[in-house]
TORTORTOR-161872 format. One record per residue (C-alpha): x, y, z; residue in one letter. Coordinates in steps of 0.02 Angstrom, whole numbers, plus 50000, padded with zeros to 5 digits. Layout:
BEGIN
XYZA;...
END
This chain:
BEGIN
486384876349695M;487654873949834D;488884886949900W;490314881649786F;489244881549629E;488684899249670K;490484905249686L;491074895449534N;489684902349426E;490014920349478Y;491914921849489F;493094919949340P;494014903249334V;495684912049361E;495064918649529E;494314902449591M;495074889949708K;494494872149683S;493114865249795R;494414853449870Q;495544868349910H;494184878150000I;493564862750093E;495344858650146L;495574876450211L;493934875050307L;494534858650383K;496394861950412D;496284880350456K;494634879850550V;495304892350676D;495504906050544I;494654901150379Y;492774903750390K;491244901650279K;489564909850308L;488104906850193E;486244906550167D;485154906450012E;485614924649975K;487494925150001Y;489134915850022V;490624923150116L;492304914750140T;493604924350237Y;495154923450345V;494994929750522D;496844932250562H;497294940050731P;497954955650641S;496744957350493F;495264950250398I;495444944450219F;493864942550114V;494214928049998D;492504927149914Y;490934937549939L;489454932749832F;487714940349845V;486374932449736S;485704943349597S;483964942249674S;484634949849837A;485724963549762R;485154981049805G;484474975449975E;486034981350067G;486554963750114L;488354965650053G;488534981650153G;487844973150309K;489114959150288I;490544971650273L;489904981550423E;489874965550524H;491694962050477L;492174980150515K;491484977550690G;493054967550729N;494074983650713G;495434974850613K;495984980250439P;494994971350302I;495884966350141L;495184959849978L;495654957449797E;494704964149646V;495214960649468E;496124975249391S;495134986449273L;496384980949139E;495654963449155Q;493904969049200A;492484956749208E;490684961949179E;490384966549362D;492104973949402T;491564992149399E;490044988249508K;491174979249633R;492384993849638L;490985006449667L;490254995249803F;491914994249897Y;492235012849874K;490505016649949R;491025006250098H;492635016150124D;493875003850049F;495485011049977N;496555004949835L;498314999649887A;499035008949739S;500855004349770H;500594985549779I;500714974849623C;499864957949629Y;500024948149469C;500084929249457R;499764915749330H;498364903549363H;499144886849409V;497994877049292K;497614888849146T;499274898249146G;498304914349113K;498984929949197P;497884937649328L;498184955249391K;497234959349549M;497094975749642D;497174975449831I;495854985549921H;495804988350107Y;494794996350246W;495535001350413A;494825010250564L;496465019650582T;497865022950460G;498805007850396V;500385008250291A;500424999250124E;501984990150186E;500894982050318E;499554977850188I;500894969950078L;501504959350223G;499734953350259H;499444949250075M;501064939350066K;500474929350216W;498794926250130I;499644920949969Y;500804908550056E;499594901650187N;497914902350097I;498084903949908H;499594892449892A;499074880750032Y;499424862649980E;499634868949800D;500584853749736E;499354841549815L;497824850949751L;498404856949580Y;499914846149540G;501034861449528A;501884873949641K;501224891849644Y;502414905549589E;503624912449722P;502804925649831T;504044939549790D;503724936949603N;501854939149630V;501704952749764L;502854967749772Y;502924986649783F;502834997649630I;503785014049647K;
END
């Protein structure tokens, strides 16, 4: 099974970019969009000058419990930049959601509790509410996290959206905003 099949089998369809999308990011944004993999894991992430965004982190079921996911996160933390990621909201929980949340909590990730991230999948039309989690060496304001996530949405998630999916993604401010 190749890297994309592993991701596609594990992540819900509403969370998945197409193979063409990820490959285009790897080609067009080679300076910031990265993929690391071996037989036990797949990691795609953005290494932005100001932050790291974990797009997909998959650890094979046979390797879970070996500490591999934690080692990957520790490696990313070594850059000293804030790390951001999305996890499906408990309201829309998948089978492994609670395990993912406990894993990220064990690795000192915090929930950005004032940021709402809700979009509709461009192909299925299904709503997808994601929670933003982050890790930072020093304090970081949720306003800064929101700004980073808007950049991710516009430059990574919605990259070449019309070409790839035949439709434009929803406007950023309709998808990502503060909740008071």
